[in-house]
Structure formats: structure tokens, C-alpha cells
C-alpha positions in Angstrom: 16.3 22.2 40.7 15.1 22.9 37.2 13.7 26.1 36.0 10.3 24.8 35.5 10.2 23.6 39.1 11.4 26.9 40.5 8.8 29.0 38.5 6.2 26.7 40.1 7.2 27.3 43.6 7.5 31.0 42.9 4.0 30.9 41.7 2.6 29.1 44.8 4.4 31.6 47.1 2.5 34.5 45.1 -0.8 33.1 45.1 -0.7 32.3 48.9 0.8 35.7 49.2 -2.5 37.2 47.7 -4.9 35.1 49.4 -4.1 36.2 52.7 -6.4 38.8 54.5 -5.2 41.8 56.3 -6.2 40.3 59.9 -3.7 37.4 58.7 -0.8 39.7 58.2 -1.6 41.4 61.3 -1.8 38.7 63.4 1.0 37.2 65.1 2.9 34.3 63.6 2.7 32.0 66.7 -1.0 32.4 67.3 -2.5 28.5 66.3 -6.0 29.8 66.4 -5.7 32.5 63.5 -6.6 30.9 60.0 -5.8 32.7 56.8 -9.5 33.5 55.4 -10.1 32.7 51.8 -12.0 34.6 49.2 -11.6 38.2 51.0 -9.6 41.3 50.5 -8.7 43.5 47.8 -6.3 41.0 46.4 -8.6 38.8 45.9 -11.4 41.0 44.3 -9.0 42.5 42.0 -7.4 38.8 41.1 -11.4 37.5 40.4 -12.3 40.7 38.4 -8.9 39.5 36.0 -10.4 36.3 35.9 -13.9 37.2 34.4 -16.0 38.2 37.8 -16.8 34.2 38.6 -18.1 34.2 42.5 -17.3 30.9 43.2 -13.3 31.1 42.3 -11.1 30.0 44.9 -7.4 30.7 44.8 -6.7 27.5 46.3 -8.4 25.8 43.0 -5.7 26.8 40.9 -3.3 25.3 43.1 -4.8 21.7 43.5 -3.6 18.6 41.9 -5.2 18.7 38.0 -6.4 15.0 38.4 -8.6 16.2 41.3 -9.5 19.6 39.6 -13.1 19.8 38.9 -14.9 22.5 37.2 -14.1 26.3 38.3 -17.9 26.6 39.4 -20.7 24.4 40.3 -22.8 26.2 37.8 -22.9 25.6 34.3 -21.2 27.6 31.3 -24.9 29.2 30.8 -25.6 29.9 34.5 -22.2 31.7 35.0 -22.6 33.6 31.8 -25.7 34.9 33.0 -24.4 35.4 36.3 -21.5 37.8 34.5 -24.0 39.9 32.7 -26.2 40.2 36.2 -22.8 41.8 37.8 -22.3 43.8 34.9 -25.9 45.3 35.0 -25.6 45.8 39.0 -22.4 48.0 38.3 -24.1 50.0 35.5 -27.0 50.6 37.8 -24.5 51.8 40.5 -25.2 48.7 42.4 -22.4 46.7 43.9 -22.8 42.6 43.4 -23.6 40.8 46.7 -20.9 38.4 46.1 -18.1 41.1 45.5 -18.6 42.7 49.2 -15.1 43.9 50.1 -14.1 44.4 53.8 -13.6 47.6 55.0 -9.5 48.7 55.1 -8.7 45.8 52.7 -5.4 46.5 51.2 -5.0 47.4 47.2 -3.1 44.5 45.6 0.8 45.1 45.2 1.7 45.9 41.8 5.0 44.0 42.6 2.9 40.8 43.2 0.8 41.4 40.2 3.9 41.7 37.7 5.7 38.8 39.5 2.3 36.7 38.9 2.2 37.7 35.3 5.9 36.8 34.7 5.4 33.4 36.2 2.4 32.5 34.3 4.3 33.8 30.9 7.2 31.8 31.7 5.1 28.7 32.7 2.5 28.7 29.7 3.4 30.9 26.8 4.8 29.3 23.9 7.5 32.2 23.4 10.8 31.7 25.2 10.9 34.0 28.3 13.4 35.1 30.8 14.4 32.5 33.4 12.7 33.0 36.7 14.8 32.6 40.0 14.1 29.4 41.6 12.6 29.0 44.6 14.9 28.9 47.9 15.6 25.4 49.3 13.5 24.5 52.2 10.5 26.2 50.3 7.1 24.6 49.7 6.8 21.8 47.4 6.3 22.7 43.5 3.0 23.4 42.1 1.4 20.9 40.0 0.7 22.1 36.4 -2.7 24.0 35.6 -5.0 22.6 33.2 -8.2 22.9 31.7 -10.7 26.0 32.2 -8.7 27.5 35.1 -5.5 27.8 33.1 -7.2 29.3 30.1 -9.0 31.9 32.6 -6.2 32.9 34.3 -3.8 33.0 31.0 -6.8 35.2 29.3 -7.5 37.8 32.2 -3.4 38.5 32.6 -2.5 41.6 30.2 -0.2 40.5 27.6 -0.5 37.0 28.0 -1.3 34.3 25.4 -3.3 31.2 26.2 -2.1 28.4 25.3 -2.9 27.0 21.7 -4.1 23.5 20.8 -1.7 21.3 19.4 -1.8 21.1 15.5 -1.9 17.5 14.3 -1.2 16.3 10.6 -4.9 15.6 10.2 -6.2 19.0 11.1 -3.6 20.9 9.0 -5.9 20.3 5.9 -3.8 18.7 3.7 -4.6 18.9 0.0 -4.3 14.7 0.1 -7.0 14.4 2.6 -10.8 14.8 1.8 -12.1 17.5 3.9 -15.0 15.6 5.0 -13.0 12.4 6.4 -10.3 14.6 8.2 -12.5 14.5 11.6 -13.1 10.9 11.8 -8.9 10.2 12.1 -6.6 10.9 14.8 -2.6 9.9 15.5 -2.2 8.0 18.5 0.1 11.2 19.4 -2.8 13.5 19.3 -4.8 11.6 22.3 -4.9 13.9 25.4 -4.9 12.8 28.8 -8.9 13.4 29.0 -9.6 11.0 26.5 -11.3 7.8 27.8 -9.2 5.4 25.7 -6.5 3.7 27.1 -3.8 2.6 24.5 -1.3 -0.4 24.8 2.1 0.7 25.3 3.9 1.2 21.8 7.5 -0.4 21.1 9.6 3.1 20.7 13.0 1.6 20.6 15.6 2.6 17.9 15.8 -0.3 15.3 18.7 -0.7 13.2 18.2 -0.1 9.7 20.5 -2.5 7.7 22.5 -0.5 4.6 25.1 -2.9 3.1 27.2 -1.6 0.4 27.7 -4.6 -2.1 27.8 -5.3 -5.8 24.9 -7.7 -7.1 26.6 -10.7 -7.7 25.2 -14.1 -9.3 25.6 -17.7 -7.9 25.8 -21.1 -8.8 22.3 -22.3 -8.9 21.0 -25.1 -6.9 18.3 -27.4 -7.9 15.5 -24.9 -7.9 17.6 -21.6 -8.4 18.7 -21.0 -4.8 22.5 -21.2 -3.9 23.5 -25.2 -3.5 24.3 -24.5 0.5 20.7 -23.4 0.7 19.5 -26.4 -1.4 21.4 -29.0 0.4 20.0 -27.8 3.6 16.5 -27.9 2.2 16.8 -31.5 1.1 18.5 -32.4 4.1 15.8 -31.4 6.6 12.7 -30.0 5.0 11.9 -32.5 1.9 8.8 -34.0 3.1 5.1 -34.4 1.4 4.6 -30.8 1.8 7.2 -30.0 -0.8 5.6 -32.7 -3.2 2.2 -31.4 -2.7 3.8 -27.9 -3.5 5.2 -29.3 -6.9 2.0 -30.4 -7.9 0.3 -27.3 -7.2 2.6 -24.9 -9.0 3.8 -27.7 -11.7 7.1 -28.9 -12.7 8.7 -27.8 -16.0 7.2 -29.0 -18.9 8.9 -31.4 -20.8 9.0 -32.0 -24.5 7.2 -35.4 -25.2 7.0 -34.8 -28.9 3.1 -34.6 -28.5 1.0 -36.1 -30.9 3.5 -36.4 -33.9 5.8 -38.7 -31.8 2.9 -40.6 -30.5 1.9 -41.8 -34.1 4.9 -41.1 -36.1 3.2 -38.9 -38.4 5.4 -37.2 -41.2 8.7 -37.9 -39.5 10.3 -38.8 -42.9 8.9 -35.5 -44.4 10.2 -33.2 -41.6 13.8 -34.8 -42.0 13.7 -34.0 -45.6 13.4 -30.3 -45.0 16.3 -27.8 -44.6 15.7 -26.1 -41.1 16.2 -22.5 -40.8 19.9 -21.8 -39.1 20.5 -17.9 -38.3 24.2 -18.7 -38.7 23.8 -20.1 -42.0 21.1 -18.6 -43.5 21.6 -14.9 -42.2 18.7 -12.9 -40.4 15.3 -13.0 -40.7 14.6 -9.4 -40.1 16.6 -6.5 -41.8 17.4 -4.4 -38.6 19.3 -1.7 -40.7 18.1 1.9 -39.7 18.0 4.9 -42.1 16.3 8.0 -40.2 14.5 10.6 -41.4 15.3 14.3 -40.8 14.9 14.7 -37.1 14.2 11.2 -36.2 16.6 9.2 -34.0 17.0 5.8 -32.7 16.8 5.6 -29.0 16.5 1.8 -28.2 16.5 -1.4 -30.4 15.7 -5.2 -28.4 14.5 -8.2 -29.3 11.0 -9.3 -27.9 10.8 -12.9 -29.8 14.1 -13.6 -31.2 15.1 -14.3 -34.0 11.6 -13.1 -35.6 10.4 -9.7 -33.5 12.2 -7.0 -32.4 11.4 -3.7 -31.2 13.0 -0.1 -32.0 12.2 3.0 -30.0 12.3 6.2 -32.1 12.3 9.8 -31.0 11.2 12.8 -33.2 12.6 16.0 -32.0 10.1 17.9 -34.2 7.1 16.6 -32.2 8.9 15.5 -28.9 7.2 12.2 -29.2 8.4 8.8 -28.9 7.2 5.8 -31.4 7.2 2.1 -30.4 8.2 0.3 -33.7 7.7 -3.5 -34.3 10.0 -5.2 -36.6 9.0 -8.4 -37.9 10.0 -10.6 -41.5 8.9 -9.0 -44.3 7.0 -11.3 -46.6 6.8 -10.7 -50.3 3.7 -10.5 -52.6 4.3 -14.5 -53.6 4.8 -15.2 -49.9 1.7 -13.7 -49.1 -0.4 -15.5 -51.8 1.3 -18.8 -50.6 0.6 -18.0 -46.7 -3.2 -17.0 -47.8 -3.4 -20.8 -49.6 -1.6 -22.6 -46.7 -4.2 -20.9 -44.1 -7.0 -22.1 -46.3 -5.5 -25.8 -46.4 -5.1 -25.7 -42.6 -8.9 -24.7 -42.0 -9.9 -27.7 -44.1 -7.6 -30.4 -42.9 -6.9 -29.5 -39.0 -9.4 -30.9 -36.5 -7.6 -30.4 -33.4 -8.5 -28.9 -30.2 -5.6 -26.7 -29.2 -6.7 -27.0 -25.7 -5.9 -30.6 -25.1 -2.0 -30.1 -26.1 0.4 -27.9 -25.2 1.8 -24.9 -27.1 4.9 -26.9 -28.4 2.9 -30.0 -29.5 0.7 -27.3 -31.3 3.3 -25.6 -33.1 4.9 -28.8 -34.1 1.7 -29.8 -35.4 1.2 -26.7 -37.4 4.5 -26.7 -38.9 4.3 -30.4 -40.1 0.9 -29.7 -41.7 2.1 -26.8 -43.4 5.1 -28.5 -44.7 3.2 -31.3 -46.2 0.9 -28.4 -48.1 4.1 -26.7 -49.4 5.3 -30.1 -50.5 1.8 -30.7 -52.2 2.1 -27.6 -54.3 5.7 -29.1 -55.3 7.1 -25.4 -54.2 11.0 -25.5 -53.3 11.4 -22.7 -50.6 14.6 -21.2 -49.2 15.0 -21.9 -45.4 14.4 -18.2 -44.7 11.0 -17.9 -46.7 9.8 -21.0 -45.2 10.6 -19.9 -41.9 8.8 -16.5 -42.5 5.5 -18.4 -43.4 5.9 -20.6 -40.8 6.4 -17.6 -38.2 3.3 -16.0 -39.9 1.0 -19.2 -39.5 2.1 -19.8 -35.8 1.4 -15.9 -35.0 -1.8 -16.0 -36.5 -3.1 -19.5 -35.6 -1.6 -19.8 -31.6 -0.5 -16.2 -31.2 -2.2 -12.9 -31.0 -1.8 -11.9 -34.6 -1.0 -8.1 -35.1 -0.1 -7.6 -31.6 2.1 -10.7 -30.8 5.1 -9.2 -30.7 4.0 -6.6 -28.2 2.4 -9.4 -26.2 5.9 -10.7 -26.0 7.5 -7.5 -24.8 8.0 -7.8 -21.1 8.2 -4.0 -20.4 4.7 -3.6 -21.8 2.0 -3.2 -19.1 -1.1 -1.8 -21.4 -2.2 -2.4 -25.1 -4.7 -0.3 -26.0 -6.6 -0.5 -29.3 -8.8 2.5 -30.2 -10.9 1.5 -32.9 -10.1 1.4 -37.1 -7.5 3.4 -38.6 -6.0 4.5 -35.0 -2.4 3.3 -34.0 -2.6 0.9 -31.3 -1.2 2.6 -27.9 0.8 0.9 -25.4 2.1 1.8 -21.7 5.7 1.1 -21.8 7.4 0.6 -18.2 10.2 3.1 -19.6 8.8 5.3 -21.9 5.2 5.2 -20.4 2.0 5.9 -22.9 3.5 5.9 -26.6 1.9 4.9 -30.0 3.0 2.2 -32.1 3.6 1.7 -35.7 0.5 -0.8 -35.5 -2.9 -0.3 -36.8 -6.2 -2.1 -37.9 -7.5 -1.1 -41.2 -10.0 -3.6 -42.0 -13.1 -4.2 -39.7 -13.5 -7.5 -40.4 -10.0 -8.3 -39.3 -10.5 -6.1 -36.1 -14.1 -7.9 -35.4 -12.7 -11.3 -36.0 -9.7 -10.6 -33.6 -12.1 -9.4 -30.7 -14.4 -12.4 -31.1 -11.2 -14.4 -31.1 -10.0 -13.1 -27.8 -13.4 -13.5 -26.4 -13.4 -17.2 -27.4 -10.2 -17.9 -26.1 -11.4 -16.7 -22.6 -14.3 -18.9 -22.9 -16.6 -16.1 -23.0 -19.3 -14.9 -25.9 -19.5 -11.5 -27.3 -22.0 -10.5 -30.2 -23.8 -7.6 -31.3 -26.8 -8.1 -28.6 -24.0 -8.0 -25.9 -21.3 -6.2 -27.6 -19.1 -5.4 -24.2 -16.9 -8.0 -22.5 -14.4 -8.3 -19.6 -12.4 -11.4 -19.6 -9.1 -13.0 -18.2 -6.8 -14.3 -21.1 -5.1 -17.6 -21.0 -1.9 -16.0 -19.5 -3.8 -14.3 -16.8 -3.7 -10.6 -18.8 -7.0 -8.9 -18.1 -9.0 -7.6 -21.1 -11.9 -5.3 -21.9 -13.3 -5.4 -25.2 -16.3 -3.8 -27.4 -17.5 -5.3 -30.8 -18.6 -3.2 -33.6 -19.9 0.3 -33.7 -22.7 -0.4 -31.2 -21.0 1.0 -28.2 -17.8 3.0 -29.8 -17.9 4.8 -32.6 -14.5 4.0 -34.2 -15.3 0.1 -34.4 -14.3 -2.9 -32.1 -11.9 -2.0 -29.3 -9.9 -3.9 -26.7 -7.6 -3.0 -23.8 -5.4 -5.5 -22.5 -3.7 -5.2 -18.9 -0.7 -7.6 -19.1 -0.2 -10.1 -16.7 3.6 -11.2 -15.8 4.7 -14.8 -16.0 6.2 -14.7 -12.7 4.9 -12.6 -10.0 6.8 -10.2 -8.3 8.5 -10.8 -5.1 9.7 -8.9 -1.9 13.0 -8.9 -3.4 11.9 -7.2 -6.4 10.2 -4.5 -4.4 13.0 -3.8 -2.3 15.5 -3.7 -5.4 13.1 -1.4 -7.0 12.8 0.7 -3.8 9.1 0.2 -3.2 9.9 -0.6 0.2 13.0 -0.4 2.3 14.3 -3.8 3.9 13.2 -2.6 7.2 9.7 -2.2 6.3 9.8 -5.6 4.5 11.3 -7.2 7.4 8.0 -5.6 9.6 5.7 -6.7 7.5 7.2 -10.1 7.4 6.7 -10.2 10.9 3.1 -8.6 10.8 2.0 -11.2 8.4 3.8 -14.1 9.8 1.9 -13.0 13.4 -1.5 -12.8 11.8 -2.2 -9.2 11.2 -4.7 -8.1 8.6 -3.9 -5.5 6.1 -5.3 -3.4 3.0 -3.0 -1.9 0.4 -4.6 1.3 -1.0 -3.7 3.3 -3.8 -4.6 4.6 -7.3 -4.8 3.1 -10.5 -1.6 1.2 -11.2 0.1 2.2 -8.2 1.0 -1.4 -7.4 -1.2 -2.8 -4.7 -2.0 -6.2 -6.4 1.4 -6.6 -7.0 2.5 -6.0 -3.4 -0.4 -7.7 -2.1 1.1 -10.8 -3.9 4.6 -10.5 -2.8 3.6 -9.8 0.9 1.3 -13.1 0.8 4.7 -15.2 0.4 5.1 -14.4 4.2 2.2 -16.5 5.0 3.3 -19.7 7.0 3.8 -22.5 4.5 1.0 -24.7 6.2 -1.7 -22.3 6.8 -4.6 -22.4 4.5 -5.4 -19.9 2.5 -8.4 -18.6 0.4 -8.2 -16.0 -2.3 -11.0 -14.2 -4.1 -10.6 -12.4 -7.3 -12.7 -11.1 -10.6 -9.5 -12.3 -12.6 -6.7 -14.3 -11.7 -3.5 -12.7 -10.5 -2.3 -13.9 -7.6 0.0 -16.6 -7.4 1.2 -18.2 -4.7 3.4 -21.5 -3.7 1.5 -22.5 -0.6 -0.1 -26.2 -1.5 -2.9 -25.4 0.7 -4.5 -22.6 -1.2 -8.0 -22.2 -2.8 -8.2 -20.0 -5.9 -11.5 -18.7 -6.4 -12.9 -16.7 -9.3 -16.2 -14.6 -9.7 -18.0 -15.9 -12.6 -20.8 -14.1 -14.6 -24.4 -14.9 -15.7 -25.4 -17.2 -18.2 -28.5 -14.9 -19.2 -29.2 -11.4 -18.8 -31.5 -12.2 -16.0 -28.5 -12.9 -13.9 -29.0 -16.7 -13.4 -25.6 -18.8 -12.5 -23.5 -15.5 -11.5 -21.4 -16.1 -8.6 -20.0 -12.6 -7.4 -17.5 -11.8 -4.7 -20.0 -11.8 -2.0 -20.9 -15.6 -2.7 -17.3 -16.3 -3.0 -16.5 -14.9 0.5 -19.6 -16.5 2.0 -18.4 -19.8 0.8 -14.8 -19.2 1.4 -16.1 -18.7 5.5 -17.3 -22.3 5.5 -13.8 -23.6 4.3 -12.3 -22.6 7.5 -9.3 -20.4 6.3 -6.8 -19.0 8.2 -5.8 -16.4 5.8 -8.5 -14.7 3.2 -7.0 -12.9 0.1 -9.4 -10.5 -1.4 -8.1 -9.2 -5.0 -10.4 -5.9 -4.6 -13.0 -4.7 -2.0 -15.5 -2.9 -3.9 -19.1 -3.9 -2.9 -21.0 -5.3 -0.6 -18.5 -8.2 0.5 -16.7 -5.5 2.5 -19.0 -5.9 5.4 -18.9 -9.8 5.5 -14.7 -9.5 5.3 -14.7 -7.3 8.2 -17.1 -9.8 9.9 -14.3 -12.2 9.2 -11.7 -10.1 10.8 -13.8 -9.2 13.6 -14.0 -13.1 14.5 -10.2 -13.9 13.8 -9.5 -14.7 10.1 -6.5 -12.6 8.8 -7.5 -10.9 5.9 -5.6 -9.1 3.1 -7.2 -6.9 0.3 -6.5 -4.1 -2.1 -8.9 -0.9 -2.8 -8.6 2.2 -4.4 -8.1 5.2 -2.2 -5.0 7.6 -1.9 -4.9 8.0 1.8 -5.9 6.2 5.2 -8.8 9.0 5.5 -10.1 8.3 2.1 -10.0 4.4 3.0 -12.4 5.1 6.0 -14.5 7.4 3.9 -14.9 4.6 1.3 -15.4 1.7 3.8 -18.0 3.9 5.8 -20.1 5.1 2.7 -21.9 2.9 0.1 -21.9 0.7 -1.4 -19.4 -0.9 1.2 -21.3 0.3 4.3 -18.9 -1.0 7.0 -19.9 0.5 10.4 -16.9 2.3 12.0 -16.7 -0.2 15.3 -15.9 -2.8 13.0 -12.7 -0.8 11.4 -10.4 -1.4 14.3 -10.7 -5.3 13.7 -8.1 -3.7 10.9 -4.3 -3.8 11.9 -2.3 -2.1 8.9 -2.7 0.3 6.0 -0.3 0.3 3.4 -0.9 3.3 0.9 1.1 2.9 -2.6 1.5 5.8 -4.9 3.0 6.2 -8.3 5.1 9.5 -8.4 7.9 10.9 -10.6 11.5 11.2 -9.2 14.2 12.8 -11.2 12.0 12.6 -14.2 11.5 8.7 -13.9 8.1 7.2 -12.9 8.2 5.0 -9.6 5.9 3.3 -7.3 6.5 3.8 -3.7 4.8 2.9 -0.2 4.0 6.4 0.8 2.5 5.3 4.0 2.3 2.1 6.4 -0.1 3.3 9.4 -1.5 1.1 12.0 -4.9 0.9 12.9 -5.3 1.1 17.1 -8.8 1.7 18.1 -11.7 3.9 18.3 -11.7 6.7 20.8 -15.1 6.5 22.9 -15.2 10.1 23.6 -14.7 11.2 20.1 -15.6 8.4 17.8 -12.3 9.0 15.6 -10.1 6.1 14.4 -7.0 6.2 16.4 -3.9 5.5 14.1 0.1 5.5 14.3 2.1 6.2 11.0 5.0 3.4 11.2 6.9 4.2 7.9 6.5 7.1 5.4 8.3 7.8 2.3 9.9 11.4 1.6 9.9 12.3 -1.9 12.6 14.7 -1.8 15.1 12.2 -0.7 13.5 9.3 -2.0 13.7 7.5 1.1 11.3 5.4 3.5 12.0 6.2 7.1 10.8 4.6 10.2 9.0 6.7 12.7 10.6 5.1 15.7 7.2 3.5 17.3 5.0 0.7 16.2 2.2 -1.0 18.5 1.9 -3.9 16.1 5.9 -4.7 17.2 4.9 -4.3 21.0 2.1 -6.7 20.4 4.4 -9.5 18.7 6.8 -8.8 21.6 4.0 -9.7 24.3 2.8 -12.5 22.5 5.9 -14.2 21.9 7.6 -13.0 24.9 10.5 -11.2 23.3 12.6 -8.4 25.1 13.4 -5.3 22.9 17.0 -6.7 22.3 15.5 -9.9 20.8 13.0 -8.1 18.7 15.8 -5.9 17.4 17.8 -9.1 16.4 15.1 -10.5 14.8 14.3 -7.8 12.3 18.1 -7.4 11.7 18.2 -10.9 11.0 15.0 -10.7 8.3 16.8 -7.7 6.6 19.9 -9.7 6.0 18.3 -12.8 4.5 16.4 -10.0 2.1 19.4 -8.5 1.3 20.9 -11.5 0.8 18.6 -12.8 -1.5 18.6 -9.2 -3.5 22.3 -9.8 -3.8 22.4 -13.5 -4.9 19.5 -12.3 -7.4 17.0 -14.9 -6.0 14.0 -13.4 -7.2 11.6 -16.3 -8.6 8.8 -16.5 -6.1 9.1 -20.4 -5.8 12.7 -19.6 -5.1 11.7 -16.7 -2.2 9.5 -19.2 -0.9 11.9 -22.0 -0.3 14.3 -19.3 1.5 11.3 -18.1 3.7 10.0 -21.9 4.6 13.9 -22.7 5.2 13.9 -19.7 8.0 10.7 -20.6 9.3 12.1 -24.3 10.1 15.6 -23.6 10.9 16.7 -20.1 11.3 20.0 -20.6 13.0 21.1 -22.7 9.9 20.1 -20.1 7.2 21.6 -17.0 9.5 24.9 -18.9 9.4 25.1 -19.3 6.0 23.6 -15.8 5.1 26.1 -14.0 7.6 28.8 -16.0 6.4 28.2 -14.7 2.5 27.3 -11.3 3.8 30.2 -10.4 6.2 32.8 -12.7 5.5 
């Protein structure tokens, strides 16, 4: 018999003993007509006075099953309080309350019984550990059910030295700094729902899940046709190659082949090109002088190429100011070469009449070089291969490239480029050194205004003094915000470029960088494949869109997808995908504008299975949640740093989503940018399931599945998931089958990381292969991992 059961039996015995009257004690034990009186005797009166003089109190109410327990009194709290004050007033007047008439000769309560009662109650309900109470003897009465509700509070409050049980402190009621104060009351954790709630939650999967931790050295492989290992590629060609694969190639586009362009078609200047000696680094030496003579207190940290052999970057550190500087190193042009370059540019403007949008970058480069060679030949100048190559590079950079910042645009480590005006150094945000200044600067207002105007024209937009501000998307997908002149910015024209990566981030990258753990990615793989909607929330540059793009690769290959964005960032390999982008108005009156709301309305008429929204920020949120409620699986991003902030933003203007629609959402992934060991990192801070709304409190019930612990920099599984349980029920899986499936998917992800399969098309091919023939893929993966 357990300690708790024995204590309850003891309490039952004591309460029964106190409840007996003197007549009951005096009556013979074998008299059947004798019944114990309830509500009389000094024992009862004293106990009633201890619990607040409640006239209707019955000791038997404390012993009933708590599921059948009602209020202690039929009177309301106000009536009971009034009755209490009435009793006290009777006492002050020397009168006895009618309800407390004590039978003559009633015994006084036994002090031993009172002390025993207090000790039993303390042992059962106090939070502090107490001495063990002897269990009831065998053959005693049944254990007393646990006390609950107002009766328990009254008894505990009345006993001297007893402490009333405190309410459980939840992680939402602790007032943590990362949760808005006004948003805390609207959210509760699933573990905090008590037995009195009217909400009946589904069962959660609470089994342990094996977290894969393979110790291996990342090794390369012999690439197949598309960068995947030959065994997977042969499996793909044998079983999966069909019209869908052909459609995917059409959407993605095959590698550009050098067709020779216009020059090859017309055989123009072929003889001239062959007569010019081409530059060869091995024969003619480098174009750039990379020698470094540091000034006092300056040291070189790093040197790497960004557009070899033309442009390099050197990172230097000033020990005096403790600042890094980003130095761009390009070929130095002499004064004579500058004069010739100016002449060539003027002649090119006169002679060239080609729309560069109609030809590829390679064709345009060849065309410029050929015309430039012809102009140099017309002047009768014999240039060395090094001088010629310097001039041709400058022409290519200024005509087809990005001018002064062309080298920076080639740097894959740069995330943002910021020009703050004239005579101010250009600043960049480097993935390794964060925000640092460069040695680049615009000193001529005409050059800066011309460059800003050219950026707008390349984006298909127009900027002028009348409308000096513009948001646009560059040809490579980078986002740019610019201003013209000194109308709105005091230092002249400005621009801020947020660079776009040519190759989207894949789930393999997220695991490699530690943003997600293999188990959390495997969980998302199952959730996305099973049609669970999610929102990726976080601050600026926390990796929301990056994670959204990577997780979208888990969408089944045949599903119809419609994406909605302000600027094109998403890149998916799915053939049945409609990427849509908003459009600005043609005039100041707003005519012709297509905003996110209009795009979403149109998307719902296209019968999509999955809707991907770049960012939710306006009235389209209501329509989005309506689509979610009607069965459309939705993925989106929004600026918020916690689930409480997400709910707060959704429920308030300008989004105005009613709370009863929020339970259509399944998952919220909170991204964060933090520091570990002095290094800036991005992590998935929380992955939280949205379960339902408590009808009693109107709170949104949540369950945290994964959480990031900054002290150890690890992402831990909480051990409970309602999404996994729903997937098991839908697919008819057992717990063992679910464990095996999660392990399989972790093994595939780790195998791709080991094999350096990172390109989104190659990752997609692996995912589709597993989707169609999992056993064949697992045979290859496990054979490589373990054998």
C-alpha cells in the first residue's frame, strides 16, 4: 500500500470519528436502528468554526468523489459572506446563531484527533515534504478520493500552520521578457489545461524518438548527371523518369550553352578577334597587384577572390580603432588608359544598338569585346594583353555589371550593401564580419544619380525627382530600395541592396549550419507532406524566408503550388507551381496596382493545394486564414519574436484575424538571430503546435515540440507531439512505425549532408526518389552510412 493511499484512509477514519455524536458512541454496536447523526456535536462545531462558519457544511462533502462534488453551499459567495458577517454580529451582541445550536452534553473535540487531522492534510496537500504517515491497517475502509475545489481550499486555510496549495506556474505566466505583457493571457500551454476545462484535447504522441547523431567526416562523391550520386541517379532514370521530370526541366531551365550569340550567327569580326592576342595569366602575369604593405597598427585578416582574375577582397583590421575594413582590389588603370577608356565608351554609345535583354550575358560580353577591339584597331593603338584586358574588364563592369560595386555584388558572403550618399563610404553586411565599411565611395553626384537611375531602369521601374523613392527587384532577384537626389535624403542619392543567393538554401544547409536539428527537419518533412500549415516568425534577417524556401521542398512533387510575394525570393523545383508577384500602380491615383490581397483572391480561384506567402502584413491575413480553414495548406512568414507576438499581431490592426480562426494554423516556427561564442548564428528557437481554443477561457492552447537551448546550442525534442499523433492516426501507423519513419528521414538528411548534396534540384530529386520508392533509397543510404 502506498504512502498516499494510507494517508487518505487515515484521514477518512479521523473525519468519520469526528462526525459521530455522543449518542452514536453510547449506542451498542449491534443496534441496527441507531444511525450516526451528521451535523451535531462539539467536534463538528469546532471544525465548522475552523473552516469559516459555513452553516451548510457537511463533513461527508469532504469525503465524496470530487467528480460528483458540487459547491459547499447552495448559497452564492456573496450570500455566504453575508451569512458569515451575520454570525459574527450575533456573537458580538452576545447571541448565538441559530444554526450553531450545540446539543447539551456534546463532547469537546479530542486534541489528538485534531492534530492527526492536521498532519494528514499536511502530508497530502502541502508542497513541502512531510514525515511519512503510517498506512491504514489491512481490511480498513476504501481510500478517500482526492479533495479538490473550494472544499480543499477552505480546509487547508483553516488548519493552523497549513499552507494552501498554490496554482501551477506556467511558462506563459512567469512574465518572461520575450513575451508582450498584453499577449500573455491569451495563450496557454497544453500541459496547463486543468480538469475543469471544457476543452477535450486529442491524445498526443508521447513516445521517445531516437535522435540520430552520426559521427562521420563529410566526404564528397562522384557526381551523377545532376549532382546526385550515380546509384541514386540510376535509380531515378530507371524508375522515375517521366513527363513530370521533363516538365521540371522546362520550369527550372537547363544550363545555358554558349551558342556564340550574334557574332557566330553573322560571322562578324571573326578575323579581327583571332588577330588579337588574348590575355593569359600564366604568360602575361596577374592583372591585380596583391602585395600588401601595412601601415602601423594595420594587419591583414583575409584575402580571397570574388571575380578572378579581375577582383579580390582583402579584410584588414585596425588595432587602434578596433575596426575591420573591406577593401576591394581591382586592376589599376593608368591615366592614358583612362583616356582611352573614355573614348571607347563614347564610341560604343554611338555605334551600339542592341537590347541586352534579348541576348544572354555571354553574348553581350562577346559583343562588347568585339566592338571595343574594333575601336582600338581604328585608333591604331597596339595594347599589351594586360592593358587590353584591364580596359575590357572596365567596359564590361560599367556596361553590363554594377559599376563601382560590381566586385561586391560578386561576393557570396555579402548580405546587404548600403550607400548612404555622397562622400560616405559604402557599408556592407558580411556573413563573417557583420557590418563593416569598404574602401568604395561615390564622390560625384552625377555618377551616383546616374547609377541609381540605371538600377531603376534595369528593374523595369522609373525614378525621378517627382517620385524620388522606389522599391524594386534587380535582375538577379536582389531587393533594392533607392532614393534620388536630395529631395528626401540630405546627403544625395542612396540605395540599399539586399542580395539574393543564386542557389536557394536547402534543408541540408539548415542542418549543416545548426539552424535546425536532423530530427526537427524530419518532423517538418512529415508535417509538410501531411498538409499541416505553418508560419515562420522572427525578426529581421533571422532566416524566415530562407527556412520557408527550404521547407517548401518537402511539398509533394505533384501538388499544385501558388506563391505570393512582393519581390521574387522563392525558388521551387515543382513543375505545377505558379509564382505570382505584386505590382505597383501606373500613376499616383493607384490605378493598375496589384497588391497581396488581390493576388490571394486570384490564387484561391486557381484551386491550389499549397499556398506560399512571402510575408503576411495586411488585410490579406483574414483571407489567408479563411483559405486555411477551408482546407488549403498555407506557409507564410511574418515579423514576430514569439508565439504571443504572432497572436498579438494577427488579432490587431491591420491584420484583424478573429481568434476563433487561429486554430486553423498547425505550427509556428520562431526564428532568432543570436550569438554563440562571439559568432552570429541563426537558430529555430521554438517550434510550437497550435492545438485549439479553450472555450472556457478563450485561450489559444499550444504545445512546444522543439526548443533551442542557447547555453549548450542544442535543439531538444520535448517528447510530446499532437501533429505526430494525428499523422499516425491518419496513416494507421503504430508508434514503432512512426519511430522508424523519423529515423529513416534523419538518415536520408544526414546522408545528403555527408555527400554534400546541397543544390535544391538535387535535394528535390532525393526527396522525390524517397517519396516513390522508399525501400530502394534506404537500401542505398544505409549501406553507405553503416557499411
